[in-house]
C-alpha positions in Angstrom: 181.5 65.3 5.5 180.3 68.2 7.5 182.7 70.8 8.8 183.5 71.7 12.2 182.1 74.8 14.3 183.0 77.5 17.2 183.5 80.4 18.8 180.6 81.6 21.4 178.2 80.4 24.0 175.7 80.3 26.3 175.9 79.7 30.1 173.7 79.2 33.1 170.6 77.0 32.8 167.6 79.6 34.1 164.8 77.9 33.3 161.1 77.5 35.1 158.8 74.4 34.7 155.2 74.3 34.2 152.4 73.4 32.2 152.1 74.1 28.6 150.8 77.2 27.9 149.5 76.9 24.2 148.7 73.2 22.7 149.3 70.0 24.5 153.0 68.5 24.3 153.9 65.5 24.2 156.0 65.6 27.2 152.6 67.2 29.0 154.4 70.4 30.2 156.8 73.0 28.3 159.9 74.9 29.6 159.4 78.3 29.5 163.0 79.7 29.1 163.9 82.9 30.1 166.7 85.6 29.0 170.0 84.4 30.1 173.6 85.3 29.6 175.7 84.4 26.3 179.2 84.6 26.6 181.3 85.9 23.5 184.8 85.3 23.4 186.8 88.1 21.6 190.6 89.3 21.7 190.6 92.8 22.9 193.3 95.0 20.8 195.9 97.8 21.5 197.6 96.8 25.0 201.0 97.3 24.2 202.5 95.1 27.0 201.6 91.3 28.6 199.0 91.8 30.9 200.2 90.3 34.6 197.3 92.0 36.5 193.9 93.2 36.3 191.3 95.2 38.4 187.7 96.0 37.9 187.1 99.5 38.9 184.2 101.9 38.7 182.0 102.6 35.7 182.8 99.2 34.1 186.2 100.3 33.7 189.4 97.8 33.9 192.8 98.5 34.7 195.6 96.6 33.4 199.0 96.1 34.8 201.5 95.4 32.1 205.1 94.9 31.0 205.3 98.5 29.4 202.8 100.4 32.0 199.5 100.8 33.1 196.4 101.3 30.9 192.8 101.3 31.6 189.8 100.0 29.4 187.0 102.3 28.7 184.8 102.9 26.4 186.2 100.4 23.8 189.6 101.3 24.0 192.4 101.4 26.2 194.0 104.5 27.5 197.8 104.7 28.2 198.1 105.9 31.9 201.8 105.3 32.8 204.8 104.1 30.6 206.7 102.4 33.2 206.6 98.3 33.7 203.9 97.5 36.0 203.3 94.4 38.2 200.4 95.3 40.6 197.0 97.1 40.2 194.3 97.9 42.4 191.4 100.7 42.9 191.2 103.0 45.8 187.9 104.8 45.1 187.8 106.3 41.8 191.7 106.2 41.8 193.6 103.3 40.7 197.4 102.1 42.6 199.6 100.5 40.7 203.1 98.8 41.7 205.3 99.7 38.8 209.2 99.7 38.4 209.4 103.3 40.0 207.4 102.8 43.3 203.5 102.8 43.8 201.8 104.9 41.0 198.8 106.7 42.4 196.1 107.9 38.9 193.0 110.0 39.1 190.9 111.3 36.1 190.7 115.0 35.8 188.6 116.2 32.8 189.1 113.1 30.7 192.8 112.9 31.1 194.5 110.4 33.8 196.7 112.5 36.2 199.6 110.4 38.1 201.8 110.7 41.5 204.5 108.1 42.5 205.6 107.2 45.7 208.3 105.3 47.0 207.6 101.8 47.9 208.1 101.1 51.8 211.6 99.8 52.9 212.0 95.9 51.6 209.0 95.9 49.0 209.6 95.5 45.7 207.8 94.2 42.4 206.9 90.9 43.7 204.6 92.4 46.7 201.2 91.6 47.0 198.9 94.9 46.6 195.2 95.5 48.0 193.1 98.9 47.3 189.6 99.6 49.2 189.7 102.2 51.8 193.3 102.5 52.3 196.1 101.0 50.2 197.8 98.1 51.5 201.0 96.1 50.3 202.2 92.9 51.9 205.4 91.1 51.0 207.5 88.7 53.3 206.1 89.2 57.1 205.5 92.6 56.6 202.4 94.7 55.8 202.6 98.5 54.9 199.6 100.4 54.6 199.9 103.8 52.7 199.4 107.1 54.5 199.1 110.7 53.3 202.2 111.9 51.6 204.9 109.5 51.2 204.7 107.5 54.7 203.9 104.1 55.4 202.7 102.4 58.7 204.2 98.9 59.1 202.7 95.6 60.8 203.8 92.6 61.4 202.3 89.2 59.9 201.8 86.0 61.3 203.9 84.2 58.8 205.5 84.7 55.3 202.5 86.2 52.9 201.1 84.0 50.0 197.8 85.9 48.8 196.0 88.9 50.1 192.3 89.6 49.7 190.0 92.4 50.8 186.2 92.3 51.6 183.8 95.4 50.7 183.9 96.0 54.7 187.4 96.7 54.2 188.1 93.4 56.4 191.7 91.7 54.8 192.3 88.0 54.5 195.8 86.6 54.2 197.1 83.3 53.5 200.7 82.7 54.5 203.1 79.8 54.9 201.6 79.3 58.5 197.9 79.2 57.5 194.8 81.3 56.6 194.3 84.7 58.5 191.6 87.1 58.6 192.1 90.5 60.3 189.6 91.9 63.1 191.5 95.5 63.9 194.8 94.6 64.5 194.7 91.2 65.2 195.2 88.3 62.9 192.9 85.8 64.0 193.3 82.3 62.0 190.8 80.7 59.8 190.2 76.7 60.1 189.1 75.4 56.3 188.2 72.2 57.5 189.4 69.0 56.0 192.3 71.0 53.8 195.7 72.4 54.4 195.4 76.2 55.0 198.9 76.3 54.3 198.6 74.8 50.9 196.4 78.0 49.6 197.8 80.3 46.9 195.0 82.3 46.0 192.4 84.0 48.2 189.1 86.4 47.1 185.8 87.9 48.6 183.3 87.3 46.3 180.4 89.9 45.4 178.5 88.4 48.4 181.4 89.0 50.7 181.9 85.3 50.8 185.6 84.3 51.4 186.8 81.8 48.5 190.2 80.4 48.6 192.2 78.2 45.7 195.4 75.9 46.2 196.9 72.7 45.4 193.8 70.4 46.5 191.3 72.7 44.7 188.8 75.9 45.5 186.6 76.4 48.6 184.0 79.0 49.7 183.1 79.9 53.1 179.0 80.3 53.2 178.3 79.9 57.0 180.9 76.7 56.5 183.3 75.9 54.1 182.1 74.2 50.6 185.3 72.5 49.1 185.4 71.7 45.5 188.2 69.2 43.6 188.3 67.5 40.5 186.0 64.7 42.0 183.4 68.0 42.3 183.7 68.6 38.9 187.3 71.2 39.0 188.6 70.9 35.4 191.9 71.6 36.5 194.3 72.3 39.3 197.3 75.0 39.0 196.2 78.4 39.8 197.4 81.4 38.2 194.6 83.8 39.3 191.2 84.1 41.1 188.8 86.9 40.8 185.3 87.8 42.1 182.6 87.6 39.5 179.2 89.8 39.3 177.0 87.2 41.0 178.7 85.4 44.0 180.3 83.2 41.4 184.3 83.1 40.7 186.9 82.8 37.7 190.0 80.9 38.0 193.2 81.2 35.8 195.5 78.1 35.0 198.1 77.5 32.3 195.4 75.6 30.0 192.6 78.3 30.4 190.0 80.1 32.1 187.1 78.4 34.5 184.0 79.7 35.8 182.3 78.3 38.7 178.8 79.4 40.4 178.8 76.9 43.2 177.0 74.7 41.0 178.0 74.9 37.5 181.3 74.8 36.0 182.5 76.2 32.6 185.8 75.6 31.0 187.4 78.5 28.6 189.9 77.2 26.5 191.2 77.5 23.1 190.5 80.6 20.6 186.5 80.3 21.2 187.4 81.9 24.0 191.1 83.5 24.9 193.8 84.7 22.8 196.1 82.1 24.8 195.7 79.6 27.1 198.0 80.7 29.5 196.2 82.6 32.1 197.8 85.7 33.9 195.3 87.5 35.3 191.2 87.8 35.6 188.8 90.7 36.3 185.0 90.8 36.1 182.9 93.9 36.0 179.5 94.8 37.3 177.7 93.5 34.0 179.7 89.8 34.3 182.0 90.5 31.5 184.9 88.8 32.3 188.5 90.4 31.3 191.3 87.5 30.9 195.1 88.2 30.5 197.2 85.7 28.7 200.7 85.4 27.5 199.8 87.1 24.3 197.1 89.5 24.9 193.8 90.1 26.9 190.8 88.5 26.1 187.3 89.7 26.9 184.5 86.9 27.7 181.5 89.0 27.5 178.3 88.4 28.9 174.9 89.4 26.9 171.6 89.0 27.8 169.8 87.1 25.3 167.2 84.8 24.5 167.1 81.5 22.4 165.2 83.2 19.6 167.3 86.0 19.6 170.1 83.2 19.1 168.1 81.6 16.4 168.1 84.9 14.4 171.7 85.6 14.8 172.3 82.0 12.8 169.7 82.8 10.3 171.6 86.3 9.4 174.6 84.1 9.2 173.4 81.7 7.2 172.3 84.0 4.6 175.4 86.0 4.7 177.9 83.5 4.2 176.4 79.8 4.1 174.0 79.6 1.0 176.1 78.3 -2.1 175.2 78.6 -5.5 171.4 80.2 -6.7 170.0 77.2 -5.1 171.0 78.0 -1.6 173.0 74.8 -0.7 173.4 75.5 2.9 177.3 74.6 4.1 180.2 75.8 6.2 182.6 78.4 5.1 186.3 78.5 4.3 187.8 81.3 5.9 190.7 83.3 4.1 192.4 84.2 7.4 191.3 81.9 10.2 188.9 83.2 12.4 188.4 86.2 9.8 184.5 86.2 9.0 185.2 89.3 6.6 186.4 87.3 3.8 185.5 83.8 2.6 185.0 81.2 -0.2 182.3 78.6 -0.3 182.8 75.0 -1.7 180.5 71.8 -2.1 180.7 69.2 0.3 179.9 64.9 0.0 176.4 65.8 2.0 175.3 69.0 0.4 171.9 67.5 0.3 171.9 66.2 3.9 173.1 69.3 5.6 170.4 71.4 3.1 167.7 69.2 4.0 168.2 69.5 7.8 168.2 73.6 7.5 165.2 73.4 5.6 163.7 71.1 8.3 164.4 73.7 10.8 162.5 76.2 8.5 159.5 73.8 8.4 159.4 73.7 12.0 159.7 77.3 12.0 156.8 77.8 9.9 154.8 75.6 11.8 155.4 77.0 15.3 155.7 80.8 14.2 154.1 81.2 10.9 156.6 83.7 9.6 156.4 84.1 5.9 160.2 83.9 5.9 160.4 80.5 7.0 158.0 79.4 4.5 160.1 81.3 1.7 163.4 79.6 3.3 161.8 76.1 3.4 160.2 76.1 -0.2 163.7 77.4 -1.5 165.4 74.3 0.1 162.6 72.2 -1.4 163.6 73.7 -4.9 167.2 72.5 -4.2 166.9 69.5 -3.2 164.5 68.5 -6.1 167.0 69.8 -8.5 169.3 67.2 -7.3 167.5 65.2 -9.0 166.7 67.2 -12.1 170.1 67.9 -12.9 171.3 64.0 -13.0 168.4 63.8 -16.4 170.3 63.5 -19.7 173.5 65.4 -19.8 177.1 63.3 -20.2 175.9 60.2 -18.1 172.5 60.4 -17.4 171.4 58.6 -14.4 167.7 56.3 -14.0 164.8 58.7 -13.2 164.6 59.3 -9.5 168.4 59.1 -8.4 169.5 62.5 -7.2 173.5 63.9 -6.8 175.3 64.6 -3.5 175.9 68.0 -4.6 176.6 70.1 -7.7 179.1 73.0 -9.1 179.5 75.4 -11.5 181.6 74.1 -14.5 183.3 77.1 -15.0 184.8 76.2 -11.4 186.8 73.9 -13.1 186.8 70.0 -13.7 186.6 68.1 -10.5 186.9 64.7 -12.0 190.9 65.4 -12.3 191.1 64.9 -8.5 188.2 62.7 -8.1 189.3 60.3 -10.9 188.9 56.4 -11.2 192.9 56.0 -10.1 192.0 57.5 -7.1 189.1 55.1 -6.7 191.3 52.1 -7.3 193.7 53.3 -4.2 190.4 53.8 -2.0 189.3 50.2 -2.7 192.5 49.1 -1.6 191.1 49.8 2.1 187.2 49.4 1.5 186.4 46.6 -0.9 182.9 48.3 -1.5 184.3 51.3 -2.6 183.1 52.2 -6.2 185.3 52.5 -9.0 183.1 55.5 -11.0 184.0 55.6 -14.9 182.8 59.9 -14.1 182.2 60.6 -10.6 181.1 64.0 -11.7 179.0 64.2 -15.0 178.0 67.0 -16.6 174.0 68.3 -16.6 172.1 68.6 -20.1 172.7 72.1 -20.2 176.4 71.7 -19.9 176.4 74.5 -16.5 176.7 71.9 -13.9 179.0 69.1 -12.8 177.1 66.6 -10.7 178.6 64.1 -7.8 177.4 60.8 -8.1 177.7 57.7 -5.6 175.3 59.3 -3.8 175.1 58.1 0.3 172.3 56.7 2.3 172.6 59.7 4.5 171.8 61.8 1.7 168.5 60.3 1.1 167.4 59.8 4.9 168.1 64.0 4.6 165.8 64.0 1.6 163.0 62.3 2.7 163.1 63.6 6.3 162.7 66.9 5.0 160.4 66.6 2.1 157.8 64.6 4.2 158.2 67.5 6.6 157.4 69.9 4.1 154.5 68.0 3.0 152.5 68.3 6.0 153.9 71.2 7.7 154.6 73.8 4.7 152.7 72.6 1.6 149.8 75.1 1.2 147.2 73.3 -0.7 146.4 70.4 -2.9 148.9 71.5 -6.0 151.9 72.1 -3.6 151.4 68.7 -1.7 151.2 66.9 -5.6 154.5 68.5 -6.3 156.2 67.4 -3.2 154.6 64.0 -3.5 155.8 63.7 -6.8 159.6 64.4 -5.9 159.3 61.8 -3.0 157.6 59.0 -5.1 159.6 59.3 -8.2 162.8 58.2 -5.7 160.5 55.4 -4.4 159.6 54.1 -7.7 163.5 54.2 -8.3 164.2 52.0 -5.2 161.3 49.4 -6.1 162.2 49.3 -9.8 165.7 48.6 -9.1 165.6 45.6 -6.4 165.7 48.4 -3.7 169.2 49.7 -4.7 169.9 53.1 -5.4 171.4 53.0 -8.8 173.7 55.5 -10.5 174.5 56.3 -13.9 176.6 53.4 -14.3 173.8 50.9 -13.9 175.3 50.0 -10.6 173.9 50.6 -6.8 176.1 53.6 -4.9 178.5 52.7 -2.2 175.7 52.7 0.5 172.5 52.5 -1.4 171.7 48.9 -1.0 168.5 48.1 0.9 167.3 44.7 -0.5 167.1 41.5 1.5 169.7 39.8 -0.5 172.6 42.3 0.8 171.2 42.9 4.2 170.0 39.5 5.1 172.4 37.4 3.3 175.7 39.1 3.0 177.7 38.8 6.3 180.0 42.1 5.6 176.7 43.8 5.5 176.0 43.3 9.4 176.4 46.8 10.5 174.1 48.1 7.7 171.4 45.5 8.3 169.3 46.9 11.1 169.5 50.8 9.9 169.0 50.2 6.1 166.0 47.9 6.6 165.0 50.7 9.2 165.8 53.3 6.3 163.8 51.4 3.8 160.9 50.7 6.0 160.9 54.7 6.5 161.4 55.6 2.9 158.1 53.2 2.0 155.8 54.7 4.9 156.8 57.9 3.8 155.7 57.7 0.3 152.7 55.4 1.3 151.7 58.6 3.8 152.0 61.0 0.6 150.2 58.4 -2.1 146.9 56.6 -2.9 148.8 53.9 -4.6 148.8 50.7 -1.9 151.8 49.4 -3.6 154.3 50.9 -1.2 152.3 49.3 1.6 152.8 46.1 0.4 156.1 46.2 -0.6 156.7 47.3 3.1 154.5 44.5 4.6 156.3 42.0 2.3 159.4 43.1 3.7 158.3 42.8 7.4 156.6 39.5 6.9 158.4 37.5 4.1 162.3 39.3 5.0 162.4 40.0 8.7 162.8 43.9 8.3 160.8 44.6 11.7 163.0 42.6 13.6 166.1 44.1 12.1 164.8 47.7 12.8 164.6 46.7 16.1 168.3 47.1 16.7 169.3 49.7 14.1 172.8 50.1 15.1 175.4 47.3 15.9 177.5 49.5 18.3 181.0 49.3 19.9 179.9 50.8 23.0 178.7 54.3 23.8 179.6 57.2 20.5 181.2 54.2 19.0 180.9 53.5 15.0 179.7 56.2 12.7 177.6 58.8 14.2 176.2 60.4 10.8 174.3 56.7 11.5 172.8 57.8 14.7 171.9 61.1 12.7 170.0 58.9 10.5 168.3 56.3 12.5 166.9 59.2 14.5 165.4 61.1 11.4 164.2 57.8 10.3 162.4 57.5 13.8 160.4 60.7 13.4 158.4 59.7 10.3 158.5 55.8 10.7 156.3 56.2 14.1 154.2 59.3 13.2 152.9 57.7 9.9 152.9 54.0 11.3 149.0 52.7 11.5 149.6 49.3 12.9 149.4 49.1 16.6 152.0 46.4 17.1 154.5 47.6 14.7 154.3 51.3 16.0 155.0 49.6 19.7 158.2 47.9 18.2 159.3 50.8 16.5 158.9 52.7 20.2 160.5 50.0 21.8 163.7 50.2 19.4 163.9 54.0 19.9 163.6 53.5 23.8 166.6 51.2 23.2 168.6 53.5 21.1 167.9 56.5 23.0 169.2 54.6 26.3 172.8 54.9 24.2 172.2 58.6 23.4 170.6 60.3 26.2 173.8 61.1 27.9 175.2 63.0 24.9 173.2 65.9 25.8 171.9 65.9 22.1 168.5 68.5 22.3 167.5 67.0 18.4 167.8 63.3 19.6 165.9 64.0 23.0 163.2 65.6 21.1 162.5 63.0 18.7 162.3 60.6 21.7 160.0 62.2 24.1 157.7 62.9 20.6 157.5 59.4 20.4 157.8 57.7 23.5 155.4 59.7 25.7 152.8 57.0 26.9 154.1 54.6 24.8 154.5 51.0 26.8 156.1 47.9 25.7 155.1 44.5 26.9 157.3 40.9 26.9 157.3 37.9 29.1 158.0 40.1 32.3 155.0 41.9 31.8 154.5 45.8 30.7 156.8 48.8 31.0 156.7 52.5 30.9 158.9 53.7 27.6 158.6 57.4 28.8 162.0 59.0 28.4 163.0 59.7 32.0 165.8 62.1 34.2 166.9 65.4 33.1 166.9 65.3 29.4 164.6 68.4 28.8 166.8 70.6 31.3 169.8 69.3 29.5 168.3 70.0 26.2 167.9 73.3 27.1 171.3 73.9 28.8 172.6 72.5 25.4 170.6 75.1 23.1 171.7 77.8 25.7 175.5 76.9 25.7 175.7 76.5 22.0 178.2 78.3 19.8 177.0 81.2 18.5 180.2 82.0 16.1 180.9 78.7 14.6 184.6 78.7 14.1 186.7 75.7 14.2 188.9 76.5 16.7 191.1 73.6 18.3 189.4 72.4 21.5 191.4 70.6 24.0 190.3 68.6 26.7 192.5 65.7 27.3 194.3 65.9 30.4 191.3 67.6 32.0 191.2 66.3 36.0 186.9 66.5 35.9 186.8 63.9 32.6 187.2 60.1 33.2 189.0 58.5 29.9 186.6 55.8 28.7 187.9 51.8 29.0 188.8 49.7 26.1 185.6 47.7 26.9 183.4 50.3 26.5 185.2 51.7 23.3 186.9 49.1 21.5 186.8 50.6 18.2 189.2 53.7 19.3 192.1 54.6 21.7 190.2 55.1 24.8 192.8 57.7 25.8 191.6 60.1 23.4 187.9 59.4 24.4 186.2 60.4 27.6 183.1 61.8 29.6 182.6 64.0 32.8 182.5 62.1 36.1 178.7 62.8 36.3 178.4 60.4 33.5 177.5 63.0 30.8 179.8 64.2 27.6 181.2 67.6 28.2 178.7 70.8 27.6 178.4 71.7 23.7 180.2 75.1 24.4 183.5 73.1 25.5 183.8 70.9 22.1 183.2 70.5 18.7 179.7 69.7 17.0 178.7 69.8 13.6 175.3 68.4 12.3 175.3 66.0 15.5 177.7 63.5 13.4 180.6 64.1 15.8 181.9 61.5 18.3 180.8 63.6 21.6 183.2 61.8 23.7 186.2 62.3 21.6 188.4 64.9 23.8 190.5 66.6 21.4 188.8 68.4 18.3 188.8 71.2 15.9 191.6 73.0 14.1 193.1 76.3 13.1 190.1 78.4 12.8 190.0 78.1 8.8 185.9 76.9 8.5 183.0 78.5 9.8 180.2 76.3 10.3 176.3 77.2 9.9 173.9 77.1 12.5 171.3 74.5 11.4 172.1 72.1 14.3 171.2 74.7 16.7 168.0 75.8 14.7 166.7 72.4 14.0 165.9 71.4 17.5 165.4 74.9 18.6 162.0 74.7 16.3 161.3 71.6 16.7 161.1 72.0 20.4 159.2 75.1 19.5 156.6 73.1 17.4 156.4 70.5 19.9 156.0 72.9 22.5 158.9 71.5 24.7 160.3 75.0 25.3 158.5 78.5 24.9 159.4 81.8 25.7 158.1 85.1 27.1 
């Protein structure tokens, strides 16, 4: 099965809707996607101690108070300012001030070097005091406020309660949370500030944002005074409580720290940053954000940088292409698969290995390249697509002859060099017997990895149905969108027809080198309609067989494929079977690979169907399936549904109704593409225990532990940058996924919906 993915991400939905600028979109309009901010998580090296406070200063500099001193991040490295343990830090114009073990440190840069002086702290003040920079330096502790004057003197003021949190606006105004409530200072007076329904005594953190609005955070949630107070708690989408930090962002947004990660909020969208995709450690101690929206996050182990880069969807696509070329093309044929990292998280050293689904994943990458070529006419896309065609064709060629020749038309799951050792040692008949104890249909293969006729390759047998769907999906697209002339179309058709003829010759079964069908390669009526054990596969395999025959008929002048399809529909009920391709135990239930297969099938089944009544039936089937899938924020499925459901109607005993996709599917699809992680390292993502998540009930997902499954209160799955996605075959309702960062997935899962959306004009870029 596929590997997992991770590290980067994209934020904020910045789109404008308008009429299509070229062609006619099936949706009636396209979405022009403007450049947006892409967040990139990394660990900053070189800070010798744990950061306990951070402050953003002039020119994008960041000051850190840490357990071994004070340092400034500038020009890509930390510069030590002081070697005394520090506890608070702030900026005072171009100078920085910090509370250290020796007192109040003041540091100014002079000809590239930091010059420091240290003054005594005011009487009764210590390392736990609160610090504010700005026009003057203010220290608050207990019920006293101290203003630093010239020299070593302090002015003292009495506070209206014991200080809990302190913030300063750009105007110089101070806000203070105390055990007695929330106050703002006007002159020498402290005026109480009401916070609406929330208790002001529960506030633990304060800040003014870049628009000089006052934000509060505390036991109940967070709030902002924007004319009047707007209050947000977990019912509003806040992922966690228990704040350790609150910092203003670059554009009216705020960042929050917790013991389980960081949170960004812009007043509408929440972004939860947890795990090594984003942070060196989840325990956040401090946050500062510079003027370019880069967030610096102090954690228990190091300072993390969540960089904000302005980019486009097309630039993201280029980055995935480069990564695939660099690390994800295996063997001279270029099978696309994840990479195993020698050191977790380090992309510089990696190894490659085969998977059960090399044909499927390579086919989906190739499908992306066909859409890319059709949308852009980029000759590199055509070259990549041609390479995939040759790779998938080779999977059929390699099974002919050799140690255990397969029937013509049969293709392998994958190949590996015979120089890499014999995989049959592991994949032995003894292992198959153990597998069969829990799966009565598991095949005991006499040779799971035969050798090729030239002795150079082991090829893996027992090819699955999802592999087959991947081959047909890609080859049909290549035939329509890339094949440049009749000769190349005939070449593609021959590959499609040799497998389809194999199925027709072998009673609609995919027959392996042992003369028996593969574990999943059964498509005949006797099995699908006559074997009750096949109830879960009946709809999907019926749909799959009809799709294969429809594609074969499209590329052939031989009427036998249409005749075979008609017989299955008229005499064996395959048309009705296809109306419900999935027997599902609730949303997200069953095998997500089945969903992937079904939607790939729908694309060509509806595209090529010439019978109007059947086409309406397939459209109704797709509509029903999409009702389950639309909450999964999946642009690949959404675009397939939109291509074929626009303008479609269904009529039953109650009259006609419209099958057009409704709701925010297009905006959600764009948002998913923007948020899609760019660095796809498989770091652990832990979302169980989030307060904005509702666990699924047992009756909603009876096939799994509902405590491990959940969705947002809004009704959708978590955004793609807060979970693990691999080829759209992961359960998106599973809250905790990923591992220790030992693998990197390829980016074909982004490239396929992106270029499909471009080709079908759902999205465009200027």
